[in-house]
Structure formats: structure tokens, C-alpha cells
C-alpha positions in Angstrom: 8.8 46.0 39.6 6.6 43.0 40.0 3.6 45.2 40.7 4.3 47.1 37.5 4.6 43.9 35.5 1.3 42.6 36.8 -0.3 45.9 35.8 1.2 45.7 32.4 0.1 42.1 31.9 -3.4 43.0 32.9 -3.4 45.9 30.4 -2.0 43.7 27.6 -4.7 41.1 28.3 -7.5 43.7 28.2 -6.2 45.1 25.0 -6.1 41.6 23.5 -9.7 41.0 24.3 -10.7 44.3 22.5 -8.9 43.4 19.3 -11.1 41.8 16.6 -10.4 38.2 15.7 -9.6 39.0 12.1 -7.0 41.8 12.9 -4.1 41.9 10.4 -0.5 41.6 11.3 1.3 43.4 12.7 -1.1 43.2 15.6 -0.8 45.8 18.4 -1.1 43.3 21.1 1.6 41.1 19.7 3.8 44.1 19.2 3.3 45.2 22.8 4.2 41.7 24.1 7.2 41.6 21.7 8.5 45.0 22.8 8.2 44.1 26.5 9.8 40.7 25.8 12.9 42.6 24.4 13.1 44.8 27.5 12.4 42.1 30.1 14.8 39.9 32.1 14.8 36.2 31.3 12.5 35.4 34.3 10.1 38.1 33.2 10.3 36.8 29.6 9.1 33.4 30.9 6.2 35.1 32.7 5.2 37.0 29.6 5.1 33.8 27.6 2.8 32.2 30.2 0.7 35.3 30.3 0.2 35.3 26.5 -1.3 31.8 26.5 -4.5 33.2 28.0 -5.1 35.0 24.7 -7.1 32.8 22.3 -8.4 35.4 19.9 -5.0 36.3 18.5 -2.3 34.0 17.1 0.6 34.8 19.5 3.1 32.6 17.7 5.3 35.5 16.6 6.1 36.1 20.3 7.1 32.5 20.8 9.2 32.7 17.6 11.1 35.6 19.2 11.5 33.6 22.3 13.0 30.7 20.4 15.2 33.0 18.3 16.4 34.5 21.6 17.4 31.2 23.2 19.0 30.0 20.0 21.0 33.3 19.6 22.3 33.4 23.2 22.9 29.7 23.8 26.5 29.9 22.6 27.0 32.7 25.1 25.0 31.4 28.1 25.5 27.7 27.5 23.6 25.6 30.0 22.3 28.6 32.0 19.3 27.3 34.0 17.1 30.3 33.2 17.9 30.1 29.5 16.9 26.4 29.6 13.7 27.3 31.5 12.9 29.9 28.8 13.6 27.4 26.0 11.4 24.8 27.6 8.5 27.2 28.2 8.7 28.6 24.7 8.7 25.2 23.1 6.1 23.8 25.3 3.5 26.5 24.7 4.2 27.5 21.1 1.9 25.0 19.6 -1.3 26.4 21.2 -2.3 28.2 18.1 -1.3 25.4 15.8 0.8 27.7 13.6 3.3 25.5 11.8 5.4 28.5 10.7 7.3 28.1 14.0 8.2 24.4 13.4 11.7 25.0 12.0 12.6 26.9 15.1 11.3 24.1 17.2 13.3 21.6 15.4 16.5 23.7 15.6 15.9 24.2 19.3 15.6 20.4 19.7 18.8 19.9 17.8 20.9 22.4 19.7 19.7 21.9 23.2 20.7 18.6 24.9 18.5 19.3 28.0 15.9 16.5 28.2 13.2 19.0 29.4 13.7 21.2 26.4 13.7 18.3 24.0 10.6 16.8 25.5 8.9 20.2 25.1 10.1 20.4 21.5 8.8 16.9 20.7 5.5 17.7 22.3 5.1 20.8 20.0 6.4 18.7 17.1 3.7 16.2 17.5 1.1 18.9 17.2 2.6 21.0 14.4 4.3 18.4 12.1 1.3 16.3 10.8 1.2 16.7 7.1 4.8 18.0 6.9 6.5 15.0 5.3 9.9 16.7 5.2 10.1 17.4 8.9 8.7 14.1 9.8 11.3 12.4 7.6 14.0 14.4 9.4 12.8 13.2 12.8 12.6 9.6 11.6 16.2 10.0 10.4 17.2 11.4 13.8 15.7 8.5 15.7 17.2 6.0 13.2 20.7 7.5 13.8 20.4 6.9 17.5 19.8 3.2 17.2 23.3 2.3 16.1 24.7 2.5 19.7 23.0 2.2 23.0 22.1 5.6 24.6 24.8 6.7 26.9 22.6 8.5 29.4 19.2 8.1 31.0 18.4 11.6 29.6 19.0 10.5 26.0 16.9 7.4 26.6 14.1 9.5 27.9 14.4 11.7 24.8 14.3 8.7 22.5 11.1 7.5 24.4 9.5 10.9 23.9 10.5 10.9 20.2 8.9 7.6 19.6 5.7 8.8 21.4 5.7 12.0 19.3 6.0 10.0 16.0 3.1 7.8 17.2 0.9 10.8 17.9 1.5 12.0 14.4 0.9 8.5 13.0 2.5 8.9 9.6 3.2 5.7 7.7 6.7 6.8 6.9 7.6 6.4 10.6 6.7 2.7 10.6 10.2 1.3 9.6 12.1 3.2 12.3 9.5 2.5 15.0 9.5 -1.2 14.2 13.3 -1.3 14.3 13.2 0.5 17.6 10.5 -1.8 19.0 12.4 -4.9 18.1 15.8 -3.6 19.3 17.7 -4.7 22.4 17.5 -1.2 23.9 15.8 0.0 27.1 12.5 -1.6 27.6 10.8 1.7 28.1 12.0 2.7 24.7 10.9 -0.5 23.0 7.5 -0.3 24.6 7.1 3.4 23.6 8.1 2.5 20.0 5.6 -0.5 19.9 2.8 1.7 21.2 3.7 4.4 18.6 3.9 1.8 15.9 0.4 0.5 16.7 -0.9 4.0 16.5 -0.3 4.2 12.8 -3.3 3.5 10.7 -2.4 4.4 7.0 -0.5 1.6 5.5 -0.1 -0.4 8.7 -1.3 -3.7 7.2 0.6 -3.4 4.1 3.9 -2.8 6.0 3.3 -5.7 8.3 2.7 -7.9 5.3 5.9 -6.6 3.7 7.8 -7.9 6.7 6.4 -11.3 6.2 7.3 -11.3 2.5 11.0 -10.7 3.4 10.8 -14.3 4.8 12.7 -13.7 8.1 11.3 -15.4 11.1 12.2 -13.2 14.1 10.9 -9.9 12.6 7.9 -11.7 11.2 7.0 -13.1 14.6 7.4 -9.7 16.2 5.2 -8.1 13.5 2.5 -10.6 14.0 2.6 -10.3 17.8 2.4 -6.5 17.5 -0.6 -6.7 15.2 -2.4 -9.1 17.5 -2.4 -6.4 20.2 -4.4 -4.0 17.9 -8.1 -4.4 18.6 -9.0 -1.7 16.2 -7.7 -3.4 13.1 -10.5 -4.3 10.6 -11.2 -8.1 10.4 -10.0 -8.1 6.8 -6.6 -6.8 7.9 -6.3 -9.2 10.8 -7.3 -12.1 8.5 -4.7 -11.2 5.9 -2.0 -10.8 8.5 -2.9 -14.2 10.1 -3.0 -15.9 6.8 0.4 -14.5 5.8 2.0 -15.5 9.1 0.6 -19.0 8.8 1.8 -19.4 5.3 5.3 -18.1 6.2 5.5 -20.5 9.2 4.6 -23.4 7.0 7.3 -22.5 4.4 9.9 -22.2 7.2 9.1 -25.3 9.1 11.2 -27.7 7.1 14.4 -25.7 7.6 13.9 -24.3 11.1 16.2 -25.7 13.8 17.0 -25.0 17.4 15.6 -21.8 18.7 14.2 -20.9 15.3 12.1 -24.1 15.3 10.6 -23.2 18.7 9.8 -19.6 17.6 8.4 -20.9 14.3 6.1 -23.4 16.2 4.8 -20.4 18.2 4.1 -18.4 15.0 2.3 -21.4 13.6 0.2 -22.0 16.7 -0.7 -18.4 17.2 -1.5 -17.7 13.6 -3.7 -20.8 13.5 -5.5 -19.6 16.6 -6.0 -16.2 14.9 -7.4 -17.8 11.7 -9.8 -19.9 13.9 -11.0 -16.9 15.9 -11.6 -14.9 12.7 -13.1 -17.8 10.8 -10.9 -16.6 8.0 -12.1 -18.7 5.1 -9.5 -17.6 2.6 -7.1 -19.8 4.5 -9.3 -22.9 3.9 -7.4 -24.4 1.0 -4.1 -24.1 2.8 -5.5 -25.4 6.0 -6.9 -28.5 4.3 -3.5 -29.2 2.8 -1.8 -28.7 6.2 -4.5 -30.9 7.8 -3.5 -33.8 5.5 0.1 -33.4 6.4 -0.5 -33.4 10.2 -3.0 -36.3 9.8 -0.2 -38.3 8.1 2.2 -37.5 10.9 -0.5 -38.7 13.4 -1.0 -41.9 11.6 2.7 -42.8 11.4 3.4 -41.9 15.0 5.5 -38.8 14.4 2.7 -36.5 15.6 0.1 -36.5 18.3 -3.4 -35.3 18.8 -2.3 -32.1 20.5 -1.0 -30.8 17.2 -3.9 -32.2 15.2 -6.8 -30.9 17.3 -6.1 -27.2 16.8 -6.2 -27.8 13.0 -9.5 -29.7 13.3 -10.9 -26.8 15.2 -9.6 -24.3 12.6 -11.2 -26.3 9.8 -14.5 -26.2 11.8 -14.5 -22.5 11.6 -13.9 -22.2 7.9 -17.5 -22.7 6.7 -16.3 -24.3 3.4 -17.3 -27.5 1.7 -13.6 -28.6 1.3 -13.1 -28.3 5.1 -16.3 -30.4 5.7 -15.2 -33.0 3.2 -11.7 -33.3 4.7 -13.1 -33.7 8.2 -15.9 -36.1 7.1 -13.3 -38.4 5.5 -11.2 -38.2 8.5 -14.1 -39.2 10.8 -14.7 -42.1 8.5 -11.1 -43.3 9.0 -11.4 -42.9 12.8 -14.6 -44.9 12.8 -12.8 -47.7 10.8 -10.0 -47.7 13.2 -12.3 -47.9 16.2 -14.3 -50.7 14.5 -11.2 -52.8 13.7 -8.8 -52.1 16.6 -11.3 -51.0 19.3 -9.1 -48.0 20.1 -9.9 -44.3 19.8 -8.8 -40.9 21.2 -11.9 -39.4 22.8 -10.6 -35.8 22.7 -9.8 -36.0 19.0 -13.2 -37.6 18.3 -15.0 -34.9 20.1 -13.0 -32.1 18.3 -13.8 -33.6 14.9 -17.5 -34.1 15.7 -17.8 -30.6 17.1 -16.2 -29.1 14.0 -18.4 -31.0 11.6 -21.4 -29.8 13.6 -20.1 -26.2 13.4 -19.7 -26.6 9.6 -23.2 -28.0 9.3 -22.5 -29.6 5.9 -24.7 -32.6 5.1 -21.8 -34.5 3.6 -20.9 -35.5 7.2 -24.3 -37.2 7.7 -23.3 -40.8 7.2 -20.0 -40.6 9.1 -21.7 -38.9 12.1 -24.6 -41.4 12.1 -22.2 -44.3 12.1 -20.7 -43.1 15.4 -23.9 -44.2 17.1 -23.3 -47.8 16.1 -19.7 -48.2 17.3 -18.3 -48.8 20.8 -17.8 -45.2 21.7 -18.6 -43.7 25.1 -21.9 -41.8 25.6 -20.0 -38.4 25.5 -18.9 -39.1 21.9 -22.3 -40.5 20.8 -24.2 -37.5 22.3 -21.8 -35.1 20.6 -22.6 -36.9 17.3 -26.3 -36.6 17.8 -26.0 -33.0 18.5 -23.8 -32.4 15.4 -26.4 -34.3 13.3 -29.1 -32.0 14.6 -27.1 -29.0 13.3 -26.6 -30.2 9.7 -28.2 -28.1 7.1 -30.4 -29.7 4.5 
């Protein structure tokens, strides 16, 4: 029988190669495969499916539709029969080769009715190829994943299916999947699942920045920090998007600072520090006015002893990256105050002085000239005086 099957397979394949690409349905090759599929045992049905994937000139999706119809029809009778599961997995895995989305409803029904993780993984793989552009089916899969998040998965198999579901939604990259993927990524479920959801989330392009910003606008610290952290891992985001996200995170952190306590205070401090670093790295000048305002606040804390230079220096460096006149003016005045303090009290913070001078040099604004020049006449160490000379040489006239 096996020899006869191989002869039949070879004959069918040769026939397929002779059929013109534009042949109309019903195609004789498809019909031949379908007839032999009906006659064959389950193990031979699986071989027929594998054989048909070598045909690239004809859309063999109708054969795979028959296969999925067969497993769906006989599942109530055969239950968890291993051969039926093998057939379901083979049909789902290979049915997307011709990218014919007419089979998608059968794939989804197979996913729903079979609990076997191998079958479901194959269905999800096909779904990721066939579903793009089909908003209704994507919405159904989003809803299915959402429904699983209410309680922890009871088995490893279900967890693996959820991981595969998140990955499939990531491959499709539809913006409608963002909310459920974000919820999954920030859940307390299995780490493999949260990582898969995070990767999938960061595969979405359309509407990504807007949805991240919408999380900030809700004003909740923990999801906002998560959203900012996820966005920081995306190297493909345009500078404008990264700048808007960093600015929104910084603004939110400032607004929450007065009321944050305990663990929230610690997390908010991280959000503030990391968003400030991002603004600095990007030289995001739209944040200049807000940075200057914050600088005066931190400067006041430093003067009255409630803050130290470790919180002031990062803001100074951020201002140095702004490239704006208001940033240069704020730093110039501050350098003047530091010079006066050194002149009167003979005390100074060398690291803070170097940070201010470096930032003024980076800005290159000539309003800093007098303040930088005066550094050379005071009792500063040579490191500070040299930094001042270097900054003076970089001023633009």
C-alpha cells in the first residue's frame, strides 16, 4: 500500500506541474488530492497534506480546508485521539502556505475546539500569517487573550498557548492589540508570558506612541513607568516619538512628586531620573521651559540644604543639551551665584562647578562670557579654571 501511495503522490505532483498557474476551480489536481484524502487513513491523510505543500503553482488551500473540516467533524467522536491531533496540527501548520485567508475561520474554530498545545500553536502560527488586515478576527483573538488574564493559567500547556498567542499578535502588529498586550506584559503571570507580551507590544508600529502617551495621560504611576520602560527598549522609534514620550514621562513625574510616598516615591524618583536622562540624550529642546522651571526648584532645595549636588548635576547636564537661550541664561545666573559664594565663603563643589561650566560650553551662548571669565580670577583649582577656559573658547559670537 505504501508503494502504491508513493506512486500516486508522484503522479499527482507531476500533474500539478503540468497545470497552468491560472487554472480555474475546481482544479483537477486539487480534486485528485481531495478524493484521495477522503479515501485515505488518517496517517495517509497527514502524508497527503505534507506532499501537497510541494505544489507552489496551485492554491491547495481547499485540501487543507477539507482536512480542518474533517478534524472538526470527528473530534466529538474521536476525542483526544493522537492521530486526529497529529492531523489537526499538520493541517493548521501548513494551511497558510498559500496565504489564502478564506481558511481563517476554520483555523480559529480549530484553535477554539482543540485544547492540545501543539494544535493551538500551529493555529496561532497560521493566524499570524492570515489575519493581518482582518480587524474582526484580530479583535476576537485580543478578546480571547484578555479573557485568560482574569485568573492564572492552570497548566503549563495553557501558559505556552498564551505565550504563542501574544507572539502571534506581535507578528501581526495591529494597534488594536496594544491594550491587551500591555495588560499582559504588566501582569503578575509567568515571566515567559510577560516577556512575550512585551516583545509583541514593542513590535507594534501604528499608533504606538499615541497609546504610550495615553497611558501617561491617565496619571497612574506604575503603568506609566512600565510604558516608559518598554518604550526605552525600542531602538527603532523615531526621535520625535522618543522625545514626546520622555517629555510626557518627565511632566507626569513632576506632577506626582508632591503626593508620592513610600514605594511610589521611590518609583517616581526612578521615572524622573530616567526620563531626565532620556531628554538629555535626545537634546529634546521642547522640554527646555519645564526643565528651567524644575532647575530653579532643585536649585532652591540645594541652597536651603534639603537637596544635594547629586540631584542638581543631572538637571544641569540636561540644560546643557537643550540648545536654548533660556537654558543658557539660567545656568549663567547660577554660575554667577556660585562664583559669589566662592568669593565670600571660600567654599565650592568642584563636581557641580565642572558640570555647570561644561554645560555652558555645550550651549555656546555668549551670555555666559562674563561668568565664565570671572572663574579665572577666583580661588578655584586648575581643573575648574581650565574647564572655564575651554568653555570660553566654545562660545559663539
